[in-house]
C-alpha positions as CSV (number, residue, x, y, z in Angstrom):
1,M,-20.3,15.2,-29.3
2,P,-16.9,13.8,-28.3
3,T,-16.9,11.8,-25.1
4,E,-13.9,12.0,-22.6
5,I,-12.7,8.6,-21.2
6,L,-11.7,9.4,-17.6
7,M,-9.2,7.7,-15.5
8,P,-10.9,5.1,-13.4
9,A,-11.2,4.2,-9.8
10,L,-10.4,0.5,-9.7
11,S,-10.7,0.1,-5.9
12,P,-12.7,2.4,-3.2
13,T,-9.5,3.7,-2.1
14,M,-7.8,4.8,-5.4
15,E,-6.9,8.4,-5.7
16,E,-4.4,7.9,-8.6
17,G,-2.6,5.4,-10.5
18,T,0.0,4.8,-13.3
19,L,-1.1,4.2,-17.1
20,A,1.0,1.4,-17.6
21,K,0.2,0.6,-21.4
22,W,-2.3,1.4,-23.9
23,L,-4.1,-1.4,-25.5
24,V,-5.4,0.8,-28.6
25,K,-4.1,4.0,-30.4
26,E,-5.8,6.8,-31.9
27,G,-7.9,6.0,-35.0
28,D,-9.0,2.4,-33.5
29,T,-12.8,1.5,-33.4
30,V,-13.7,0.3,-29.9
31,S,-16.7,-1.4,-28.8
32,S,-18.3,-1.7,-25.1
33,G,-16.3,-4.3,-23.2
34,D,-13.0,-4.0,-25.5
35,L,-9.7,-3.4,-23.5
36,L,-8.4,0.0,-23.6
37,A,-5.5,0.0,-21.3
38,E,-3.6,-1.5,-18.4
39,I,-3.7,0.7,-15.3
40,E,-1.2,0.1,-12.3
41,T,-2.6,0.8,-8.9
42,D,-0.4,0.7,-6.0
43,K,-1.1,-3.0,-5.5
44,A,-2.1,-4.3,-9.0
45,T,-2.2,-4.0,-12.7
46,M,-5.6,-4.2,-13.8
47,E,-7.2,-4.0,-17.3
48,F,-9.6,-1.2,-18.3
49,E,-12.6,-1.7,-20.3
50,A,-14.7,0.6,-22.8
51,V,-17.8,1.5,-21.9
52,D,-19.1,3.1,-25.0
53,E,-18.4,2.3,-28.9
54,G,-16.9,5.0,-31.2
55,V,-13.1,5.8,-32.2
56,I,-10.1,6.8,-30.0
57,G,-9.9,10.4,-31.5
58,K,-7.1,11.5,-29.1
59,I,-4.8,10.2,-26.3
60,L,-4.5,12.8,-23.7
61,V,-2.2,10.7,-21.5
62,E,1.0,8.8,-22.7
63,A,1.9,5.3,-21.5
64,G,4.0,5.0,-18.3
65,C,2.7,8.4,-17.0
66,E,2.6,8.1,-13.0
67,G,0.0,9.9,-10.7
68,V,-2.7,10.0,-13.0
69,K,-5.5,11.1,-10.7
70,V,-8.9,9.6,-10.8
71,N,-11.3,11.2,-13.1
72,T,-8.4,12.9,-15.0
73,P,-9.4,12.6,-18.7
74,I,-6.9,10.2,-20.3
75,A,-8.4,10.0,-24.1
76,V,-11.5,11.1,-26.1
77,L,-13.9,9.0,-27.8
78,L,-15.5,10.1,-31.0
79,E,-18.9,8.9,-32.0
80,E,-20.1,8.1,-35.5
81,G,-19.6,10.8,-37.9
82,E,-17.5,12.9,-35.6
83,S,-13.8,13.5,-36.5
84,A,-10.7,14.9,-34.8
85,D,-11.7,18.4,-36.0
86,D,-14.7,17.9,-33.3
87,I,-12.3,17.9,-30.2
88,G,-12.4,21.0,-28.5
89,E,-9.7,22.8,-27.1
90,A,-10.8,21.9,-23.5
91,S,-10.2,18.2,-24.2
92,S,-6.8,18.9,-26.0
93,G,-5.7,21.1,-23.2
94,A,-6.1,18.2,-20.5
95,S,-2.8,16.9,-19.5
96,A,-1.5,14.3,-17.3
97,P,-1.2,15.3,-13.7
98,S,1.5,16.0,-11.7
99,S,2.8,13.3,-9.2
100,D,2.1,15.9,-6.6
101,K,-0.6,14.2,-4.7
102,A,-1.8,17.4,-3.0
103,D,-2.8,19.2,-6.1
104,A,-6.2,18.1,-6.5
105,A,-7.0,18.3,-2.8
106,P,-9.3,21.5,-2.0
107,K,-7.9,23.9,0.5
108,A,-10.1,25.7,2.7
109,T,-7.9,28.8,2.8
110,E,-7.3,29.2,-0.8
111,E,-9.8,31.8,-2.3
112,A,-9.6,30.9,-6.0
113,A,-12.6,28.8,-7.1
114,P,-12.0,25.3,-8.6
115,A,-11.6,25.2,-12.4
116,P,-14.5,24.1,-14.5
117,K,-14.1,20.2,-15.5
118,S,-12.1,19.4,-18.5
119,T,-10.8,23.1,-18.9
120,G,-7.5,21.9,-18.9
121,P,-4.6,23.1,-16.1
122,I,-5.2,25.9,-13.6
123,P,-3.4,28.9,-15.0
124,A,-0.4,29.8,-13.0
125,P,-0.2,33.3,-11.0
126,K,2.0,35.9,-12.4
127,D,5.1,36.7,-10.5
128,D,6.3,40.4,-9.5
129,K,7.6,40.6,-13.0
130,G,4.7,40.0,-15.1
131,G,6.0,36.5,-16.1
132,R,4.2,33.2,-15.4
133,I,5.5,30.8,-13.0
134,F,3.7,27.3,-13.4
135,A,3.5,25.4,-10.0
136,S,1.2,23.8,-7.9
137,P,-0.7,25.5,-5.0
138,L,1.4,23.0,-2.4
139,A,4.6,23.9,-4.3
140,R,4.0,27.7,-4.1
141,R,3.2,27.2,-0.1
142,I,6.0,25.1,0.6
143,A,8.6,27.7,-1.3
144,K,7.0,30.4,0.6
145,D,7.8,28.7,3.8
146,K,11.3,28.1,2.9
147,G,11.9,31.6,1.4
148,L,12.8,30.0,-2.1
149,D,12.4,32.0,-5.5
150,L,10.2,29.9,-7.8
151,S,11.7,31.7,-10.8
152,Q,15.0,29.9,-10.0
153,I,13.5,26.4,-9.6
154,K,13.1,24.2,-12.8
155,G,9.8,22.3,-13.1
156,S,9.6,18.5,-13.7
157,G,5.8,18.8,-13.9
158,P,3.8,18.6,-17.4
159,K,5.0,21.7,-19.7
160,G,7.7,22.4,-16.9
161,R,5.1,23.2,-14.0
162,I,6.7,23.2,-10.5
163,V,5.3,20.2,-8.1
164,K,6.3,19.6,-4.6
165,A,9.1,17.3,-5.4
166,D,11.1,20.2,-7.3
167,V,10.6,22.5,-4.2
168,L,11.7,19.9,-1.8
169,D,14.7,18.9,-3.6
170,A,15.7,22.7,-4.6
171,K,19.2,23.9,-3.2
172,P,19.1,26.7,-0.6
173,S,21.2,28.8,-3.3
174,A,17.8,28.8,-5.4
175,A,16.2,31.5,-2.4
176,P,17.6,35.0,-2.5
177,A,18.5,36.4,0.9
178,K,15.7,38.6,2.2
179,D,17.8,40.0,4.9
180,D,21.6,39.8,5.0
181,A,21.9,40.6,8.8
182,K,19.5,37.9,9.5
183,P,21.1,34.8,10.6
184,A,20.0,31.3,9.3
185,A,17.2,29.7,10.8
186,A,18.2,27.1,13.5
187,P,16.8,23.7,13.4
188,A,13.7,23.2,15.5
189,G,14.2,22.0,19.0
190,G,11.7,20.8,21.5
191,G,9.3,23.9,20.7
192,G,6.8,21.5,18.9
193,G,8.2,21.5,15.2
194,A,7.5,18.4,13.3
195,M,10.4,16.0,13.3
196,P,12.1,15.6,9.8
197,A,11.6,12.0,8.2
198,G,15.0,12.2,7.4
199,P,17.6,13.8,5.1
200,S,17.0,15.4,2.1
201,T,17.5,13.9,-1.4
202,D,20.3,16.2,-2.0
203,A,21.7,15.5,1.1
204,V,22.2,11.9,0.6
205,L,23.1,12.2,-2.8
206,K,26.1,15.1,-1.6
207,M,27.0,12.4,1.0
208,Y,27.7,9.3,-1.4
209,E,28.9,11.7,-4.2
210,G,32.0,9.9,-5.8
211,R,30.5,6.4,-4.7
212,D,29.4,3.8,-7.4
213,F,25.3,3.3,-6.8
214,E,22.1,2.8,-8.8
215,E,19.3,5.0,-8.1
216,V,16.1,2.6,-7.9
217,K,12.9,4.7,-8.7
218,L,10.2,4.1,-6.4
219,D,6.9,2.6,-7.7
220,G,3.4,3.0,-6.5
221,M,3.7,0.1,-4.3
222,R,7.0,0.9,-2.6
223,K,5.6,4.6,-2.1
224,T,2.5,2.9,-0.6
225,I,4.2,0.7,1.5
226,A,6.4,3.4,2.9
227,A,3.9,5.8,3.4
228,R,1.6,3.2,5.4
229,L,4.3,1.7,7.5
230,T,5.5,5.1,8.4
231,E,1.8,5.9,9.7
232,A,1.6,2.6,11.4
233,K,4.6,3.2,13.8
234,Q,4.2,6.5,14.5
235,T,0.1,6.6,15.2
236,I,-0.5,2.9,16.3
237,P,0.8,2.4,20.1
238,H,2.4,-1.2,19.4
239,F,3.2,-3.6,22.3
240,Y,4.5,-7.0,21.8
241,L,3.8,-10.6,23.3
242,R,6.0,-13.7,22.6
243,R,5.7,-17.5,23.0
244,D,7.4,-20.5,22.4
245,I,5.0,-23.2,20.5
246,K,6.2,-26.8,20.8
247,L,5.2,-28.1,17.3
248,D,5.8,-31.9,17.5
249,A,2.3,-33.1,17.7
250,L,1.4,-30.7,15.1
251,M,4.3,-32.2,12.8
252,K,3.2,-35.5,13.3
253,F,-0.6,-34.8,12.8
254,R,0.3,-33.0,9.5
255,S,2.4,-35.8,8.2
256,Q,-0.4,-38.1,8.7
257,L,-2.8,-35.9,6.9
258,N,-0.5,-35.4,4.0
259,K,-0.1,-39.3,3.6
260,Q,-4.0,-39.4,3.6
261,L,-4.5,-36.3,1.4
262,E,-1.7,-37.3,-1.1
263,A,-4.4,-38.9,-3.5
264,R,-6.2,-36.2,-3.8
265,G,-2.9,-33.8,-4.5
266,V,-3.2,-31.8,-1.2
267,K,0.0,-31.0,0.7
268,L,-0.9,-29.0,4.3
269,S,1.9,-26.6,5.4
270,V,2.5,-25.3,8.7
271,N,1.4,-21.9,7.6
272,D,-2.1,-23.5,6.8
273,F,-2.4,-24.7,10.4
274,I,-1.2,-21.4,11.6
275,I,-4.2,-19.7,9.6
276,K,-6.6,-22.0,11.0
277,A,-5.3,-21.8,14.6
278,S,-5.7,-18.0,14.4
279,A,-8.9,-17.8,13.0
280,L,-10.5,-20.5,15.5
281,A,-8.6,-18.0,18.5
282,L,-10.2,-15.1,17.0
283,Q,-13.6,-16.8,17.5
284,A,-12.7,-17.8,21.0
285,V,-11.8,-14.5,22.1
286,P,-14.3,-12.4,20.2
287,D,-13.0,-9.2,21.9
288,A,-9.9,-9.4,20.1
289,N,-11.3,-9.6,16.5
290,A,-11.6,-5.9,16.2
291,V,-10.1,-3.1,14.2
292,W,-9.3,0.5,15.0
293,A,-11.9,2.8,13.0
294,G,-10.6,6.3,13.7
295,D,-13.2,7.5,16.5
296,R,-14.6,4.0,17.4
297,V,-13.7,0.3,17.4
298,L,-15.3,-2.5,14.9
299,K,-15.9,-5.9,16.6
300,L,-16.2,-8.1,13.5
301,K,-17.9,-11.6,13.8
302,P,-16.3,-13.4,11.1
303,S,-12.7,-14.5,10.9
304,D,-10.9,-12.7,8.1
305,V,-7.2,-13.6,8.5
306,A,-4.5,-11.6,6.0
307,V,-1.3,-13.3,5.2
308,A,1.7,-11.4,4.2
309,V,2.9,-12.6,0.8
310,A,6.2,-11.5,-0.2
311,I,6.8,-10.3,-4.1
312,E,9.2,-8.7,-6.3
313,G,9.4,-5.2,-5.0
314,G,7.0,-5.3,-1.9
315,L,4.5,-7.4,-0.5
316,F,0.7,-8.1,-0.4
317,T,-1.7,-9.2,2.3
318,P,-4.4,-11.2,0.7
319,V,-7.1,-11.8,3.0
320,L,-8.9,-15.6,4.0
321,K,-12.5,-14.5,4.7
322,D,-14.4,-16.7,7.3
323,A,-11.3,-18.8,7.7
324,D,-12.7,-20.1,10.7
325,M,-15.3,-22.1,9.0
326,K,-13.2,-23.5,6.1
327,S,-11.4,-27.0,6.1
328,L,-7.4,-27.1,6.4
329,S,-7.4,-28.4,2.7
330,A,-9.6,-25.6,1.7
331,L,-7.5,-23.1,3.2
332,S,-4.5,-24.5,1.8
333,A,-5.9,-24.4,-2.0
334,E,-7.1,-20.8,-1.7
335,M,-3.9,-19.8,0.2
336,K,-1.8,-21.0,-2.8
337,D,-4.2,-19.6,-5.4
338,L,-4.2,-16.0,-3.6
339,A,-0.3,-16.2,-3.1
340,A,0.5,-17.4,-7.0
341,R,-2.0,-14.4,-8.3
342,A,-0.3,-12.0,-5.8
343,R,3.1,-12.7,-7.2
344,D,1.4,-12.0,-10.6
345,R,-0.1,-8.6,-9.3
346,K,-3.6,-10.1,-10.3
347,L,-5.4,-9.8,-7.1
348,A,-8.5,-7.8,-7.1
349,P,-8.9,-5.2,-4.4
350,H,-11.7,-7.1,-2.5
351,E,-9.1,-10.1,-2.2
352,Y,-6.3,-7.9,-0.2
353,Q,-8.6,-5.5,1.7
354,G,-10.1,-6.0,5.0
355,G,-9.5,-8.4,7.7
356,S,-9.2,-7.8,11.3
357,F,-5.8,-10.0,12.0
358,A,-2.6,-10.7,9.8
359,I,0.1,-13.2,9.9
360,S,3.5,-12.7,8.6
361,N,5.7,-15.9,8.6
362,L,9.7,-15.6,7.8
363,G,10.4,-19.2,9.4
364,M,11.1,-20.6,5.8
365,F,13.9,-18.0,5.8
366,G,15.7,-19.3,8.8
367,I,14.6,-16.7,11.1
368,D,14.0,-17.4,14.7
369,N,11.9,-14.5,15.5
370,F,11.1,-11.0,14.6
371,D,8.5,-8.2,15.5
372,A,6.0,-7.4,12.8
373,V,4.5,-4.0,12.0
374,I,0.8,-3.6,12.4
375,N,-0.9,-3.3,8.8
376,P,-4.0,-0.5,9.8
377,P,-6.4,-1.0,10.6
378,H,-6.0,-4.3,11.9
379,G,-6.0,-5.1,15.7
380,G,-2.8,-7.3,15.6
381,I,-0.3,-9.3,13.4
382,L,1.6,-12.6,14.3
383,A,5.3,-12.9,13.4
384,V,6.1,-16.6,13.1
385,G,9.7,-17.8,13.2
386,S,11.1,-21.3,12.1
387,G,10.6,-24.2,13.9
388,V,14.1,-25.2,15.3
389,K,15.0,-28.4,17.5
390,K,16.0,-27.4,21.1
391,P,16.4,-28.9,24.4
392,I,13.6,-28.5,26.7
393,V,12.4,-29.6,30.2
394,N,9.2,-31.8,30.0
395,A,6.1,-32.2,32.3
396,D,8.2,-34.9,34.2
397,G,11.4,-32.4,34.8
398,E,13.4,-34.6,32.2
399,I,15.3,-33.0,29.3
400,E,14.1,-33.8,26.0
401,V,14.7,-32.5,22.4
402,A,11.8,-30.8,20.7
403,T,10.8,-28.5,17.7
404,I,10.1,-25.1,19.1
405,M,8.5,-22.5,17.0
406,S,9.0,-18.6,18.4
407,V,6.1,-16.3,17.8
408,T,5.7,-12.6,18.4
409,L,2.3,-10.8,18.6
410,S,2.0,-7.1,17.8
411,V,-1.1,-5.7,19.1
412,D,-2.4,-2.4,18.8
413,H,-3.3,-1.0,22.3
414,R,-6.0,1.1,21.3
415,V,-8.0,-2.2,20.4
416,I,-6.7,-4.9,22.1
417,D,-5.0,-4.6,26.0
418,G,-2.4,-6.6,27.4
419,A,-4.7,-9.4,29.0
420,L,-6.9,-9.6,26.2
421,G,-3.8,-9.8,23.9
422,A,-2.4,-12.6,26.1
423,Q,-5.7,-14.6,25.9
424,L,-5.7,-14.4,22.2
425,L,-1.9,-15.7,22.0
426,E,-2.5,-18.5,24.6
427,Q,-5.6,-19.7,22.6
428,I,-3.3,-19.5,19.6
429,V,-0.7,-21.5,21.2
430,Q,-3.1,-24.1,22.1
431,N,-4.4,-24.9,19.1
432,L,-1.0,-25.4,17.6
433,E,0.0,-27.6,20.4
434,N,-3.1,-29.6,20.1
435,P,-4.0,-29.7,16.3
436,M,-6.8,-32.4,17.2
437,M,-8.6,-29.6,18.6
438,M,-9.1,-27.6,15.5
439,L,-11.1,-30.4,13.9
440,A,-13.6,-30.7,16.5
């Protein structure tokens, strides 16, 4: 019988993705290992291979469709001797899911039983007049809370289905007044209501009505960055530790090493030394080599250091595992490889997930200092500024010119207390101001 090809889970945390491109078409014969499609997760574009052999009988999800949930049927594979007539109504009824992420989540308060697998969209309820209203459960709940009439809202989901975004963007005029004598509800004050994330889309569009602008559609990466960093600032109790680091010894040492390594084609960057210094510091202060795990703290034994890499439209944080045990030249080569593949969005999930500590360096952009946002579940992140020549007072009380780099350590107070964070930062400073120590 025909076999459904399901949307794959390309990482442990993937819940949905974008079917970026089909590499086959209906009627094509495929074998195990053949490439079927390109799938975009929030971080990377990955190729999806066929597991079985057969003929592509029907493509259920078109290229470019976003928000396709894991295990959603995306195509039907026919075995030898089967034809398109063998594809049942169940498979042909499968459609691309809406972008409403809550649609697939089970609700304890809903009485309706889940639909059988591959039986198509769940039938929408009828309104008071007996007409069908196709809307997701979350959209119906939001509409009820806002007092909106679903029959007055145009759906943007598959087959006109009303999804969460349609209800959130609906204008107040779409909701019939239930009681003309009742005044409009006032905004929630200090009574415990949730603080709105910001003005609605309609409100912002109206604010800039008549001005020239371009709407930029949010891709999966931008949505994920927005969600994770909002979560980080709302839920992680950040505190910040700042230090100035004298780089003159490191710059001299780096220059000597690069001359000796030139024949091997190796050129060490200041960032390579910062990675090594941080990795060794996590070993020297093991209690700070930790992550927040909901109801407990996990203390890691290896030094797995993540490094922020800017790419078009967002950023990656590839992880250099066991960074304390690798030479500077090995770290440099691995970082260059990870950064290059990050910019091409070719990193595998295991290469940018995990780690206990991160580094974000904006010094090459001329930034003197800044505060970085912790990437959960990391316990901290080091924000690195540029090295600038400044007058300082040396140990003999004399004024001299030195190259000073400002760093800020953002710390999760649930994982690391102030004194412990200070010890970690002190160790990083000592490693960078005395670079020979990192080779001992």
